[in-house]
C-alpha positions as CSV (number, residue, x, y, z in Angstrom):
1,M,3.2,-50.9,56.1
2,K,1.9,-54.5,55.6
3,K,1.2,-54.9,59.3
4,H,-1.5,-52.3,59.0
5,I,-3.4,-54.0,56.2
6,P,-5.3,-56.6,58.3
7,N,-6.3,-53.9,60.8
8,A,-7.5,-51.6,58.0
9,L,-9.7,-54.4,56.7
10,T,-11.1,-54.9,60.2
11,C,-11.8,-51.2,60.4
12,A,-13.7,-51.5,57.1
13,N,-15.7,-54.2,58.7
14,L,-16.5,-51.9,61.6
15,L,-17.4,-49.0,59.3
16,S,-19.7,-51.2,57.2
17,G,-21.4,-52.4,60.4
18,C,-21.9,-48.8,61.6
19,I,-23.5,-47.8,58.3
20,G,-25.7,-50.9,58.5
21,V,-26.9,-49.9,62.0
22,V,-27.9,-46.4,60.6
23,F,-29.8,-48.1,57.8
24,A,-31.5,-50.5,60.2
25,F,-32.6,-47.7,62.6
26,K,-34.1,-45.8,59.6
27,G,-36.0,-49.0,58.6
28,N,-34.0,-49.7,55.5
29,L,-33.4,-53.4,56.4
30,D,-32.4,-54.3,52.8
31,A,-29.5,-51.9,52.9
32,A,-28.6,-53.1,56.4
33,A,-28.4,-56.7,55.1
34,Y,-26.1,-55.7,52.2
35,M,-23.8,-53.9,54.7
36,V,-23.7,-57.2,56.7
37,L,-22.5,-59.0,53.6
38,L,-19.8,-56.4,53.1
39,S,-18.8,-56.7,56.7
40,G,-18.6,-60.4,56.3
41,I,-16.3,-60.0,53.3
42,F,-13.9,-57.7,55.2
43,D,-14.1,-60.0,58.3
44,F,-13.0,-63.0,56.2
45,F,-10.1,-61.2,54.5
46,D,-8.7,-59.5,57.6
47,G,-7.8,-62.8,59.1
48,F,-6.7,-64.2,55.7
49,A,-4.4,-61.2,55.2
50,A,-2.9,-61.5,58.7
51,R,-2.0,-65.1,58.1
52,F,-0.8,-64.6,54.5
53,L,1.4,-61.6,55.5
54,G,2.5,-63.2,58.8
55,V,1.5,-60.2,60.9
56,K,-1.0,-61.6,63.3
57,S,-1.1,-59.6,66.5
58,A,-2.9,-59.3,69.9
59,I,-4.3,-55.9,69.0
60,G,-5.7,-57.3,65.7
61,K,-7.5,-60.0,67.6
62,E,-9.1,-57.5,70.0
63,L,-9.9,-55.1,67.2
64,D,-11.6,-57.9,65.3
65,S,-13.9,-58.7,68.3
66,L,-14.8,-55.0,68.8
67,A,-15.7,-54.7,65.1
68,D,-17.7,-57.9,65.2
69,M,-19.6,-56.6,68.2
70,V,-21.0,-53.8,66.0
71,S,-21.4,-55.6,62.7
72,F,-22.5,-59.0,64.1
73,G,-23.8,-58.1,67.5
74,F,-25.5,-54.7,67.6
75,L,-26.7,-54.7,64.0
76,P,-28.7,-57.9,64.2
77,G,-30.2,-56.7,67.5
78,V,-31.4,-53.6,65.8
79,V,-32.9,-55.6,62.9
80,M,-34.8,-57.8,65.3
81,F,-35.9,-54.7,67.2
82,Q,-37.4,-53.3,64.0
83,M,-39.1,-56.5,63.0
84,L,-40.7,-56.9,66.4
85,S,-41.8,-53.2,66.2
86,Q,-43.7,-54.1,63.0
87,S,-45.0,-57.5,64.1
88,D,-48.6,-58.4,64.7
89,F,-48.5,-57.7,68.4
90,A,-48.3,-54.0,69.1
91,S,-46.3,-53.2,72.2
92,P,-44.0,-50.3,73.1
93,Y,-41.7,-52.5,75.2
94,L,-41.7,-55.9,73.4
95,P,-39.3,-54.9,70.5
96,Y,-36.5,-54.3,73.0
97,T,-36.3,-58.1,73.5
98,G,-34.6,-58.1,70.1
99,F,-31.5,-56.8,71.8
100,L,-31.1,-60.1,73.6
101,I,-29.4,-61.0,70.3
102,T,-26.9,-58.2,71.0
103,M,-26.3,-59.3,74.6
104,F,-25.8,-63.0,73.7
105,S,-23.5,-62.0,70.8
106,A,-21.4,-60.1,73.3
107,L,-21.2,-63.2,75.5
108,R,-20.4,-65.3,72.5
109,L,-17.5,-63.0,71.4
110,A,-16.1,-62.8,75.0
111,K,-16.3,-66.6,75.3
112,F,-14.4,-67.0,72.0
113,N,-11.6,-64.7,73.2
114,I,-10.8,-66.7,76.3
115,D,-11.8,-70.3,75.2
116,E,-8.7,-72.2,74.2
117,R,-10.8,-74.9,72.5
118,Q,-11.8,-72.5,69.7
119,T,-8.4,-72.0,68.0
120,E,-9.5,-73.9,64.9
121,D,-13.2,-74.4,65.2
122,F,-16.1,-72.8,67.1
123,I,-18.0,-73.9,70.2
124,G,-21.4,-72.4,69.6
125,L,-22.7,-70.7,66.5
126,N,-20.5,-67.9,65.3
127,T,-21.9,-64.4,65.2
128,P,-21.6,-63.8,61.4
129,M,-23.8,-66.8,60.6
130,N,-26.3,-65.7,63.3
131,T,-26.4,-62.2,61.8
132,L,-26.8,-63.5,58.2
133,F,-29.8,-65.5,59.4
134,I,-31.4,-62.5,61.2
135,V,-31.0,-60.1,58.3
136,S,-32.5,-62.7,55.9
137,L,-35.8,-62.5,57.8
138,P,-37.1,-59.2,56.3
139,F,-36.6,-60.7,52.8
140,I,-38.5,-63.9,53.8
141,Q,-41.2,-61.7,55.3
142,R,-42.2,-60.4,51.8
143,D,-42.9,-63.9,50.5
144,Y,-44.5,-65.2,53.7
145,P,-45.9,-62.1,55.5
146,G,-48.1,-64.0,57.9
147,L,-45.3,-66.2,59.0
148,A,-42.4,-63.8,59.4
149,N,-44.6,-61.1,60.8
150,S,-45.6,-63.4,63.8
151,T,-44.5,-61.9,67.1
152,L,-44.4,-65.4,68.7
153,L,-42.2,-66.7,65.9
154,L,-39.8,-63.8,66.1
155,L,-39.5,-64.2,69.9
156,A,-38.9,-68.0,69.4
157,I,-36.2,-67.2,66.8
158,T,-34.6,-64.8,69.3
159,V,-34.5,-67.4,72.1
160,V,-33.2,-70.2,69.8
161,M,-30.4,-68.0,68.3
162,C,-29.4,-66.8,71.8
163,F,-29.1,-70.5,72.8
164,L,-27.1,-71.4,69.7
165,L,-24.7,-68.5,70.2
166,T,-23.7,-69.7,73.7
167,S,-24.2,-73.5,73.3
168,E,-21.6,-76.2,73.4
169,I,-22.3,-77.3,69.9
170,R,-19.0,-77.7,68.0
171,I,-19.1,-75.8,64.6
172,F,-16.5,-76.0,61.9
173,S,-14.8,-72.7,61.0
174,L,-14.9,-71.5,57.3
175,K,-11.4,-70.0,57.5
176,F,-8.9,-71.9,55.3
177,G,-5.4,-72.7,56.4
178,S,-4.7,-74.1,52.9
179,M,-6.8,-74.8,49.8
180,E,-6.2,-78.6,49.8
181,W,-9.4,-80.6,49.3
182,A,-8.4,-83.3,51.8
183,Q,-8.0,-80.9,54.7
184,N,-11.0,-78.8,53.9
185,K,-13.5,-81.2,52.3
186,I,-16.3,-80.4,54.7
187,K,-15.9,-76.7,54.1
188,F,-15.9,-77.0,50.3
189,I,-19.0,-79.2,50.3
190,F,-20.8,-76.8,52.6
191,L,-19.9,-73.8,50.5
192,I,-20.9,-75.5,47.2
193,L,-24.3,-76.6,48.6
194,S,-24.8,-73.1,50.1
195,A,-24.0,-71.4,46.8
196,L,-26.5,-73.6,45.0
197,L,-29.2,-72.8,47.6
198,I,-28.5,-69.1,47.4
199,A,-28.5,-69.2,43.6
200,F,-32.1,-70.6,43.6
201,L,-33.6,-69.0,46.7
202,K,-31.4,-65.9,47.3
203,F,-31.8,-64.5,50.9
204,A,-34.6,-67.0,51.5
205,A,-32.0,-69.7,51.4
206,I,-30.2,-68.5,54.5
207,P,-32.3,-70.5,57.0
208,F,-31.6,-73.6,55.1
209,V,-27.9,-72.7,55.0
210,L,-28.0,-72.3,58.7
211,V,-29.6,-75.7,59.3
212,L,-27.1,-77.3,56.8
213,Y,-24.2,-75.6,58.6
214,I,-25.2,-76.9,62.0
215,S,-26.2,-80.4,60.8
216,M,-22.9,-80.9,58.8
217,S,-20.9,-79.7,61.9
218,V,-22.7,-82.1,64.2
219,L,-22.2,-85.1,61.8
220,H,-18.6,-84.1,61.1
221,F,-17.5,-83.9,64.7
222,R,-19.3,-87.0,65.8
223,R,-16.4,-88.8,64.1
224,I,-13.8,-86.7,65.9
225,P,-13.0,-86.9,69.7
226,K,-14.1,-83.7,71.6
227,I,-11.3,-81.2,72.1
């Protein structure tokens, strides 16, 4: 029975992503963002459960990637599509460039599955962090409508995130092998700083969290030989 628990959590991630896609296509980007958060929780605990129960499997790895493709690949593409549809440059075709996020997320996930360098850390930005950033944009748009409504800015964000997803930047993983401070100091510091930012700024903190994540990763791995 226990061998099915991680896969059940992965399927819950997939279901949350599917519901989020429906919300996003209906224009309810707030609800879509909350479904992304739920998917992220399930995505974290499926791997944790597999390690804790000692039931890691090849099918679990493949199922995880398929679920992530929906929750952290297709869903952010739909959100960007909707934002470009509502941006300050009306065009029937331009919004489809938002699905570049989906395409490069697929490349990112495929690369992760075959890249033996990514057993403990990431090479390139992981899809959940990319998705959190994308779904934070509608919330930021309310406070800064002139900024977040800019077609050029949204296109620039799309290009930058596609680059980060498939870049060679080494990023530390937030999955814990143990809870010891010495082995996970960088992760604990990042999570504490991120929690403080989110407590004060809520979804508007996500862009700062993203910059913090990449900056801390670059500084951390400068002291470690490349794998």
